[in-house]
TORVODO-631421 format. One line per 10 residues: their letters; for each residue x, y, z of N, C-alpha, C. Coordinates in Angstrom, 3 decimals, always signed. Example, Ala and Ser with C-alpha at 12.3 -4.5 7.8 and 13.67 -1.06 7.14 Angstrom:
as) +13.190/-5.690/+7.800/+12.300/-4.500/+7.800/+13.200/-3.300/+7.800  +12.850/-2.250/+7.080/+13.670/-1.060/+7.140/+12.900/+0.030/+7.870
***
This chain:
mkksalfvvv) -56.799/-52.722/-23.046/-55.376/-53.081/-23.014/-54.933/-53.250/-21.563  -54.161/-54.294/-21.306/-53.699/-54.549/-19.946/-52.659/-53.528/-19.533  -52.833/-52.959/-18.348/-51.886/-51.957/-17.864/-50.581/-52.631/-17.475  -49.476/-51.944/-17.684/-48.186/-52.514/-17.345/-47.994/-52.552/-15.837  -47.064/-53.392/-15.407/-46.763/-53.480/-13.973/-46.271/-52.160/-13.439  -45.514/-51.417/-14.268/-44.995/-50.137/-13.819/-46.111/-49.152/-13.546  -47.140/-49.158/-14.390/-48.249/-48.229/-14.197/-48.904/-48.474/-12.844  -49.118/-49.730/-12.526/-49.788/-50.058/-11.268/-48.945/-49.638/-10.081  -47.643/-49.978/-10.124/-46.764/-49.670/-8.999/-46.591/-48.171/-8.823  -46.402/-47.447/-9.938/-46.179/-46.014/-9.826/-47.462/-45.287/-9.437
avmffvtnsv) -48.613/-45.815/-9.840/-49.866/-45.221/-9.403/-49.979/-45.292/-7.890  -49.583/-46.439/-7.323/-49.573/-46.576/-5.869/-48.572/-45.608/-5.264  -47.447/-45.417/-5.975/-46.407/-44.509/-5.497/-46.959/-43.126/-5.227  -47.794/-42.622/-6.115/-48.297/-41.267/-5.941/-49.337/-41.174/-4.837  -50.028/-42.257/-4.572/-50.913/-42.279/-3.419/-50.088/-42.168/-2.144  -48.977/-42.939/-2.108/-48.096/-42.912/-0.952/-47.444/-41.548/-0.808  -47.049/-40.958/-1.946/-46.395/-39.658/-1.914/-47.282/-38.604/-1.286  -48.565/-38.613/-1.630/-49.481/-37.649/-1.033/-49.544/-37.811/+0.476  -49.483/-39.066/+0.931/-49.488/-39.322/+2.366/-48.219/-38.798/+3.010  -47.089/-38.956/+2.293/-45.817/-38.481/+2.824/-45.817/-36.964/+2.946
fagfgglgkt) -46.383/-36.261/+1.947/-46.493/-34.815/+2.039/-47.214/-34.415/+3.310  -48.321/-35.095/+3.602/-49.104/-34.772/+4.788/-48.319/-35.077/+6.051  -47.604/-36.215/+6.036/-46.869/-36.618/+7.216/-45.703/-35.721/+7.544  -45.054/-35.148/+6.523/-43.896/-34.300/+6.759/-44.271/-32.825/+6.898  -45.556/-32.539/+6.832/-45.967/-31.143/+6.930/-45.598/-30.499/+8.234  -45.505/-31.280/+9.316/-45.196/-30.709/+10.616/-43.723/-30.556/+10.897  -42.857/-31.125/+10.056/-41.438/-31.092/+10.331/-40.892/-29.675/+10.308  -41.263/-28.913/+9.293/-40.790/-27.532/+9.212/-41.254/-26.716/+10.402  -42.505/-26.948/+10.823/-43.030/-26.223/+11.973/-42.254/-26.582/+13.230  -41.903/-27.866/+13.366/-41.167/-28.308/+14.540/-39.822/-27.623/+14.624
lsgatgggsg) -39.097/-27.608/+13.487/-37.787/-26.973/+13.496/-37.904/-25.470/+13.673  -38.884/-24.862/+13.045/-39.072/-23.424/+13.172/-39.383/-23.047/+14.603  -40.237/-23.851/+15.225/-40.592/-23.565/+16.606/-39.412/-23.746/+17.533  -38.597/-24.762/+17.261/-37.462/-25.034/+18.125/-36.421/-23.938/+18.041  -36.261/-23.339/+16.873/-35.240/-22.304/+16.717/-35.762/-20.929/+17.092  -37.028/-20.845/+17.447/-37.541/-19.609/+17.995/-37.836/-18.535/+16.987  -37.475/-18.777/+15.702/-37.808/-17.811/+14.662/-37.000/-16.539/+14.710  -35.918/-16.501/+15.505/-35.134/-15.280/+15.572/-33.778/-15.544/+16.174  -33.011/-14.456/+16.457/-31.646/-14.608/+16.941/-31.592/-14.969/+18.408  -32.738/-14.966/+19.120/-32.735/-15.266/+20.538/-32.823/-16.740/+20.857
asssdlsask) -32.663/-17.623/+19.898/-32.764/-19.062/+20.136/-31.631/-19.520/+21.037  -31.954/-20.441/+21.952/-30.939/-20.970/+22.853/-30.105/-22.023/+22.134  -28.929/-22.302/+22.679/-28.071/-23.316/+22.061/-28.722/-24.691/+22.119  -29.484/-24.969/+23.183/-30.151/-26.261/+23.284/-31.248/-26.400/+22.233  -31.977/-25.308/+21.968/-33.002/-25.331/+20.920/-32.369/-25.535/+19.546  -31.295/-24.819/+19.297/-30.610/-24.949/+18.010/-30.030/-26.352/+17.835  -29.501/-26.899/+18.913/-28.943/-28.245/+18.858/-30.025/-29.273/+18.544  -31.188/-29.127/+19.167/-32.294/-30.052/+18.907/-32.763/-29.942/+17.465  -32.810/-28.731/+16.954/-33.223/-28.517/+15.569/-32.217/-29.106/+14.597  -30.948/-28.938/+14.927/-29.893/-29.512/+14.077/-29.982/-31.024/+14.056
dsavksylat) -30.199/-31.623/+15.213/-30.309/-33.084/+15.286/-31.493/-33.589/+14.453  -32.617/-32.884/+14.534/-33.799/-33.267/+13.753/-33.524/-33.157/+12.260  -32.836/-32.080/+11.881/-32.525/-31.871/+10.463/-31.583/-32.951/+9.940  -30.588/-33.306/+10.733/-29.636/-34.340/+10.323/-30.343/-35.683/+10.142  -31.209/-36.032/+11.089/-31.938/-37.303/+10.982/-32.814/-37.318/+9.723  -33.466/-36.209/+9.449/-34.311/-36.135/+8.255/-33.472/-36.197/+6.989  -32.324/-35.540/+7.004/-31.430/-35.580/+5.847/-30.960/-37.006/+5.582  -30.551/-37.710/+6.641/-30.102/-39.085/+6.476/-31.232/-39.982/+5.985  -32.454/-39.662/+6.373/-33.604/-40.429/+5.866/-33.756/-40.235/+4.364  -33.480/-39.024/+3.869/-33.567/-38.793/+2.426/-32.485/-39.584/+1.686
tqeliaslek) -31.294/-39.679/+2.285/-30.228/-40.435/+1.619/-30.583/-41.922/+1.554  -31.275/-42.422/+2.574/-31.669/-43.829/+2.557/-32.734/-44.098/+1.496  -33.616/-43.138/+1.289/-34.610/-43.294/+0.220/-33.931/-43.293/-1.145  -32.928/-42.444/-1.315/-32.184/-42.409/-2.579/-31.444/-43.725/-2.806  -30.807/-44.230/-1.752/-30.100/-45.507/-1.859/-31.066/-46.615/-2.266  -32.215/-46.662/-1.591/-33.210/-47.690/-1.904/-33.686/-47.571/-3.347  -33.862/-46.330/-3.802/-34.308/-46.100/-5.175/-33.285/-46.612/-6.180  -32.034/-46.238/-5.971/-30.995/-46.635/-6.925/-30.722/-48.135/-6.862  -30.872/-48.722/-5.681/-30.719/-50.173/-5.570/-31.784/-50.894/-6.396  -33.040/-50.434/-6.289/-34.131/-51.071/-7.030/-33.961/-50.900/-8.535
sgeafgvkke) -33.606/-49.683/-8.962/-33.430/-49.475/-10.400/-32.191/-50.207/-10.908  -31.157/-50.289/-10.066/-29.982/-51.067/-10.444/-30.336/-52.531/-10.656  -31.198/-53.047/-9.772/-31.653/-54.430/-9.920/-32.490/-54.592/-11.185  -33.333/-53.596/-11.454/-34.188/-53.655/-12.645/-33.363/-53.744/-13.922  -32.215/-53.070/-13.932/-31.381/-53.043/-15.137/-30.159/-53.959/-15.055  -30.131/-54.828/-14.014/-29.076/-55.833/-13.929/-27.726/-55.356/-13.449  -27.678/-54.203/-12.735/-26.388/-53.685/-12.263/-26.443/-53.347/-10.769  -27.220/-54.110/-10.022/-27.395/-53.826/-8.590/-26.069/-53.826/-7.839  -25.221/-54.830/-8.081/-23.945/-54.924/-7.368/-23.085/-53.695/-7.618  -22.950/-53.303/-8.872/-22.136/-52.138/-9.219/-22.683/-50.862/-8.581
vleklaavns) -23.993/-50.732/-8.560/-24.616/-49.544/-7.980/-24.353/-49.472/-6.483  -24.515/-50.582/-5.783/-24.305/-50.590/-4.333/-22.843/-50.304/-3.993  -21.930/-50.744/-4.826/-20.515/-50.443/-4.606/-20.269/-48.935/-4.702  -20.898/-48.320/-5.683/-20.754/-46.872/-5.847/-21.337/-46.107/-4.657  -22.395/-46.663/-4.055/-23.124/-45.957/-2.997/-22.524/-46.132/-1.606  -21.361/-46.753/-1.507/-20.740/-46.977/-0.198/-20.529/-45.663/+0.561  -20.130/-44.619/-0.157/-19.886/-43.328/+0.499/-21.172/-42.706/+1.028  -22.285/-42.977/+0.366/-23.571/-42.458/+0.841/-24.004/-43.228/+2.084  -23.812/-44.524/+2.061/-24.173/-45.366/+3.206/-23.330/-45.053/+4.435  -22.155/-44.501/+4.235/-21.257/-44.226/+5.356/-21.623/-42.953/+6.110
lkegninagn) -22.532/-42.154/+5.571/-22.942/-40.928/+6.269/-23.659/-41.289/+7.569  -23.225/-40.675/+8.667/-23.816/-40.897/+9.982/-24.085/-39.547/+10.642  -24.801/-39.603/+11.767/-25.116/-38.361/+12.468/-23.860/-37.626/+12.922  -22.781/-38.356/+13.181/-21.586/-37.704/+13.699/-20.563/-37.295/+12.660  -20.807/-37.561/+11.377/-19.779/-37.229/+10.373/-20.314/-36.398/+9.213  -21.333/-35.598/+9.492/-21.875/-34.718/+8.451/-20.983/-33.486/+8.324  -20.183/-33.466/+7.294/-19.353/-32.295/+6.989/-19.252/-32.155/+5.475  -18.710/-31.034/+5.034/-18.683/-30.740/+3.598/-17.958/-31.827/+2.806  -16.835/-32.320/+3.338/-16.067/-33.327/+2.620/-16.835/-34.622/+2.414  -17.439/-35.126/+3.476/-18.177/-36.380/+3.384/-19.431/-36.250/+2.529
vdkaqqaske) -20.103/-35.120/+2.639/-21.311/-34.905/+1.839/-20.955/-34.784/+0.360  -19.862/-34.100/+0.054/-19.417/-33.996/-1.346/-19.110/-35.376/-1.928  -18.438/-36.225/-1.135/-18.127/-37.585/-1.593/-19.404/-38.378/-1.838  -20.382/-38.210/-0.949/-21.646/-38.934/-1.090/-22.391/-38.486/-2.345  -22.396/-37.183/-2.596/-23.080/-36.675/-3.791/-22.405/-37.176/-5.062  -21.085/-37.195/-5.071/-20.365/-37.696/-6.244/-20.639/-39.177/-6.441  -20.692/-39.928/-5.338/-20.983/-41.358/-5.425/-22.376/-41.607/-5.993  -23.337/-40.793/-5.578/-24.703/-40.935/-6.097/-24.731/-40.691/-7.602  -24.018/-39.673/-8.052/-23.979/-39.364/-9.481/-23.343/-40.513/-10.272  -22.300/-41.109/-9.702/-21.642/-42.224/-10.392/-22.562/-43.447/-10.461
aveviekqma) -23.331/-43.664/-9.409/-24.292/-44.772/-9.411/-25.356/-44.557/-10.483  -25.805/-43.319/-10.602/-26.807/-42.985/-11.620/-26.248/-43.208/-13.019  -24.986/-42.851/-13.213/-24.357/-43.047/-14.521/-24.322/-44.527/-14.905  -24.061/-45.395/-13.933/-24.061/-46.837/-14.188/-25.441/-47.288/-14.666  -26.477/-46.795/-13.975/-27.852/-47.171/-14.325/-28.244/-46.613/-15.686  -27.923/-45.355/-15.933/-28.333/-44.723/-17.194/-27.651/-45.368/-18.396  -26.424/-45.861/-18.194/-25.751/-46.567/-19.284/-26.544/-47.823/-19.656  -27.026/-48.532/-18.651/-27.820/-49.717/-18.907/-29.185/-49.365/-19.500  -29.732/-48.250/-19.074/-31.005/-47.797/-19.631/-30.873/-47.554/-21.135  -29.738/-46.999/-21.509/-29.516/-46.700/-22.928/-29.392/-47.970/-23.756
dkkelsaesq) -28.869/-49.030/-23.121/-28.639/-50.287/-23.845/-29.812/-51.248/-23.771  -30.666/-51.060/-22.767/-31.753/-52.014/-22.516/-32.933/-51.711/-23.423  -33.252/-52.666/-24.277/-34.344/-52.445/-25.219/-35.706/-52.664/-24.576  -35.819/-53.679/-23.740/-37.095/-53.988/-23.108/-36.869/-54.396/-21.660  -37.892/-54.168/-20.821/-37.867/-54.628/-19.436/-38.952/-55.676/-19.238  -38.624/-56.702/-18.472/-39.636/-57.694/-18.120/-40.648/-57.060/-17.177  -41.755/-57.738/-16.971/-42.770/-57.229/-16.039/-42.183/-57.076/-14.641  -41.337/-58.016/-14.239/-40.700/-57.937/-12.924/-39.791/-56.719/-12.821  -39.026/-56.462/-13.873/-38.122/-55.303/-13.874/-38.894/-53.996/-13.917  -40.024/-53.980/-14.632/-40.875/-52.786/-14.628/-41.382/-52.498/-13.219
allgqsmghl) -41.736/-53.555/-12.489/-42.205/-53.376/-11.116/-41.091/-52.836/-10.223  -39.862/-53.325/-10.420/-38.724/-52.827/-9.647/-38.463/-51.355/-9.947  -38.581/-50.980/-11.209/-38.392/-49.578/-11.575/-39.477/-48.717/-10.927  -40.689/-49.247/-10.879/-41.766/-48.520/-10.209/-41.489/-48.332/-8.727  -40.962/-49.373/-8.064/-40.598/-49.260/-6.655/-39.487/-48.231/-6.469  -38.549/-48.229/-7.400/-37.464/-47.247/-7.365/-38.019/-45.831/-7.419  -38.981/-45.621/-8.301/-39.595/-44.295/-8.426/-40.357/-43.920/-7.156  -40.921/-44.922/-6.479/-41.620/-44.658/-5.223/-40.679/-44.128/-4.150  -39.522/-44.786/-4.005/-38.529/-44.298/-3.036/-38.024/-42.913/-3.427  -37.846/-42.708/-4.717/-37.356/-41.423/-5.199/-38.367/-40.318/-4.928
akaivmetel) -39.636/-40.638/-5.083/-40.685/-39.662/-4.801/-40.643/-39.228/-3.340  -40.440/-40.191/-2.442/-40.346/-39.859/-1.015/-39.153/-38.947/-0.762  -38.030/-39.249/-1.411/-36.842/-38.416/-1.237/-37.115/-36.987/-1.684  -37.788/-36.830/-2.820/-38.088/-35.489/-3.337/-38.993/-34.725/-2.376  -40.007/-35.397/-1.849/-40.913/-34.760/-0.891/-40.147/-34.293/+0.341  -39.318/-35.169/+0.880/-38.572/-34.850/+2.087/-37.546/-33.743/+1.845  -36.855/-33.824/+0.714/-35.856/-32.795/+0.396/-36.508/-31.438/+0.190  -37.652/-31.424/-0.468/-38.367/-30.163/-0.683/-38.748/-29.527/+0.641  -39.215/-30.346/+1.575/-39.583/-29.862/+2.902/-38.376/-29.313/+3.645  -37.247/-29.985/+3.512/-36.064/-29.647/+4.304/-35.291/-28.430/+3.807
vgtvqtlstq) -35.351/-28.165/+2.512/-34.520/-27.090/+1.947/-34.699/-25.774/+2.700  -35.922/-25.281/+2.762/-36.165/-24.002/+3.431/-35.919/-24.070/+4.920  -36.303/-25.186/+5.541/-36.132/-25.346/+6.985/-34.660/-25.275/+7.381  -33.811/-25.972/+6.638/-32.393/-26.008/+6.969/-31.725/-24.669/+6.669  -32.160/-24.010/+5.623/-31.593/-22.691/+5.323/-31.902/-21.698/+6.454  -33.118/-21.774/+6.981/-33.489/-20.918/+8.111/-32.656/-21.260/+9.340  -32.522/-22.544/+9.609/-31.725/-22.986/+10.753/-30.281/-22.514/+10.622  -29.716/-22.605/+9.428/-28.339/-22.173/+9.208/-28.175/-20.684/+9.496  -29.120/-19.896/+9.008/-29.066/-18.449/+9.256/-29.125/-18.146/+10.744  -30.021/-18.819/+11.465/-30.174/-18.586/+12.896/-28.945/-19.040/+13.672
aqsavssasp) -28.358/-20.157/+13.256/-27.170/-20.660/+13.938/-25.984/-19.729/+13.734  -25.816/-19.224/+12.505/-24.727/-18.279/+12.234/-24.902/-17.009/+13.060  -26.139/-16.553/+13.169/-26.419/-15.353/+13.967/-26.104/-15.598/+15.432  -26.435/-16.788/+15.914/-26.184/-17.117/+17.315/-24.688/-17.152/+17.615  -23.901/-17.646/+16.670/-22.446/-17.699/+16.861/-21.880/-16.294/+17.037  -22.367/-15.361/+16.234/-21.816/-13.994/+16.263/-22.099/-13.262/+17.568  -23.125/-13.726/+18.297/-23.468/-13.034/+19.541/-23.322/-13.937/+20.766  -22.634/-15.069/+20.597/-22.539/-16.048/+21.687/-21.472/-15.663/+22.708  -21.662/-16.183/+23.905/-20.645/-16.023/+24.941/-19.474/-16.944/+24.614  -18.272/-16.633/+25.126/-17.107/-17.484/+24.832/-17.347/-18.950/+25.174
mdvaklkgia) -18.157/-19.213/+26.202/-18.401/-20.587/+26.625/-19.259/-21.359/+25.612  -20.096/-20.647/+24.858/-21.016/-21.299/+23.924/-20.541/-21.308/+22.470  -19.489/-20.570/+22.183/-19.072/-20.397/+20.795/-18.772/-21.725/+20.103  -17.987/-22.581/+20.748/-17.573/-23.840/+20.106/-18.789/-24.706/+19.756  -19.714/-24.837/+20.710/-20.900/-25.662/+20.467/-21.746/-25.090/+19.343  -21.971/-23.792/+19.382/-22.802/-23.148/+18.363/-22.130/-23.178/+16.988  -20.805/-23.064/+16.977/-20.104/-23.125/+15.688/-20.272/-24.511/+15.061  -20.257/-25.553/+15.896/-20.476/-26.900/+15.384/-21.860/-27.045/+14.776  -22.856/-26.493/+15.447/-24.228/-26.519/+14.936/-24.314/-25.744/+13.622  -23.680/-24.575/+13.602/-23.717/-23.727/+12.404/-23.035/-24.396/+11.224
dvsltlakal) -21.924/-25.078/+11.473/-21.190/-25.742/+10.390/-22.024/-26.861/+9.767  -22.638/-27.684/+10.609/-23.468/-28.780/+10.100/-24.671/-28.227/+9.346  -25.303/-27.203/+9.907/-26.483/-26.615/+9.271/-26.142/-26.011/+7.920  -24.988/-25.331/+7.843/-24.566/-24.740/+6.575/-24.255/-25.823/+5.546  -23.638/-26.918/+5.990/-23.357/-28.040/+5.092/-24.646/-28.576/+4.484  -25.661/-28.771/+5.322/-26.943/-29.275/+4.831/-27.635/-28.259/+3.935  -27.549/-26.984/+4.305/-28.203/-25.942/+3.505/-27.617/-25.872/+2.102  -26.321/-26.140/+1.978/-25.677/-26.139/+0.662/-25.954/-27.435/-0.102  -26.057/-28.543/+0.626/-26.191/-29.844/-0.023/-27.593/-30.119/-0.542  -28.608/-29.722/+0.198/-29.971/-30.142/-0.126/-30.477/-29.673/-1.489
ptdlklskdi) -30.225/-28.439/-1.904/-30.681/-28.057/-3.249/-30.064/-28.925/-4.347  -28.795/-29.287/-4.170/-28.136/-30.172/-5.135/-28.761/-31.560/-5.105  -29.023/-32.063/-3.900/-29.655/-33.373/-3.766/-31.039/-33.382/-4.413  -31.790/-32.323/-4.180/-33.143/-32.232/-4.734/-33.108/-32.213/-6.255  -32.176/-31.455/-6.819/-32.055/-31.402/-8.277/-31.685/-32.773/-8.841  -30.765/-33.465/-8.167/-30.357/-34.791/-8.628/-31.541/-35.757/-8.598  -32.309/-35.727/-7.512/-33.466/-36.624/-7.399/-34.478/-36.357/-8.508  -34.730/-35.091/-8.781/-35.666/-34.745/-9.849/-35.134/-35.148/-11.218  -33.832/-34.975/-11.414/-33.226/-35.365/-12.696/-33.343/-36.876/-12.909  -33.114/-37.632/-11.837/-33.214/-39.096/-11.951/-34.637/-39.497/-12.290
lgsymsyaks) -35.599/-38.916/-11.569/-36.999/-39.257/-11.827/-37.382/-38.881/-13.256  -36.904/-37.728/-13.713/-37.166/-37.322/-15.089/-36.594/-38.303/-16.092  -35.413/-38.827/-15.783/-34.784/-39.807/-16.660/-35.591/-41.099/-16.708  -36.069/-41.539/-15.550/-36.896/-42.743/-15.506/-38.203/-42.543/-16.278  -38.775/-41.363/-16.129/-40.027/-41.067/-16.831/-39.813/-41.090/-18.342  -38.711/-40.500/-18.784/-38.416/-40.482/-20.220/-38.215/-41.892/-20.748  -37.518/-42.707/-19.974/-37.302/-44.092/-20.387/-38.642/-44.813/-20.525  -39.499/-44.664/-19.517/-40.797/-45.343/-19.534/-41.610/-44.941/-20.764  -41.611/-43.648/-21.066/-42.374/-43.167/-22.210/-41.794/-43.691/-23.521  -40.462/-43.791/-23.578/-39.829/-44.265/-24.810/-40.117/-45.736/-25.070
knisvpkdat) -40.458/-46.460/-24.014/-40.760/-47.887/-24.141/-42.273/-48.149/-24.119  -43.042/-47.068/-24.255/-44.503/-47.185/-24.257/-45.043/-47.817/-22.974  -44.405/-47.488/-21.870/-44.875/-47.923/-20.556/-45.688/-46.780/-19.953  -46.911/-47.060/-19.585/-47.808/-46.026/-19.075/-47.298/-45.446/-17.755  -47.379/-44.116/-17.642/-46.960/-43.415/-16.429/-48.076/-42.436/-16.036  -48.418/-42.332/-14.752/-49.474/-41.411/-14.318/-49.169/-39.961/-14.685  -50.176/-39.216/-15.082/-49.982/-37.814/-15.442/-49.499/-36.978/-14.265  -49.836/-37.395/-13.030/-49.438/-36.630/-11.852/-47.922/-36.570/-11.672  -47.195/-37.422/-12.371/-45.741/-37.424/-12.250/-45.141/-36.074/-12.617  -45.715/-35.413/-13.611/-45.173/-34.109/-14.012/-45.348/-33.079/-12.913
allgge) -46.406/-33.216/-12.100/-46.626/-32.289/-10.994/-45.530/-32.444/-9.952  -45.112/-33.683/-9.704/-44.051/-33.924/-8.733/-42.734/-33.308/-9.187  -42.547/-33.214/-10.484/-41.336/-32.613/-11.037/-41.474/-31.117/-11.246  -42.543/-30.544/-10.740/-42.737/-29.108/-10.872/-43.018/-28.670/-12.277  -43.687/-29.560/-13.038/-44.050/-29.214/-14.403/-42.937/-29.396/-15.409  -41.821/-30.016/-14.963/-40.686/-30.211/-15.887/-41.023/-31.254/-16.950
***
């Protein structure tokens, strides 16, 4: 029996995912080393770690955007999905705060709802659309890998930054508080982002199985056995 386009694309996805795991293995070490592993970290070290974490976080949001764009295209709602994702696209290194991150997370959920509505109505996907869905899952896999790596790293950074604020000199308090606020925002956001990414991938997997589209067995491992 001829394998579906989705099977081929998603099989490649897991090869790429394994490479991404290897490539991001040093990120946690970099941030851990920069923060010194204790309360004696300097403000410059904490600032560098915060900047690295923010860049990595924004990279995860871009993978999510790419994923939802591809799946939106697969189900014929690309324009609507991109409109919903405007708040996610607006996240920048200088505007990471609780309000903006909350708006971005809500926008992502609304984009997913648009796609899932079409999934419920779509009886069959063309070979081209199956390939787009596979590409979507590839971007989503990268997001999950990156988010998994970042969760613990950012939580550690947040703890260290909060500790530094409590013992900082008056001259350093403002700078360290800014670092601590951003780090805490990311520490709270990432577990939610990771759960959303896994839920989306699970939804795509269920759809594929319901349409008798072959999916690699390794997909369940990426979802932690879910």
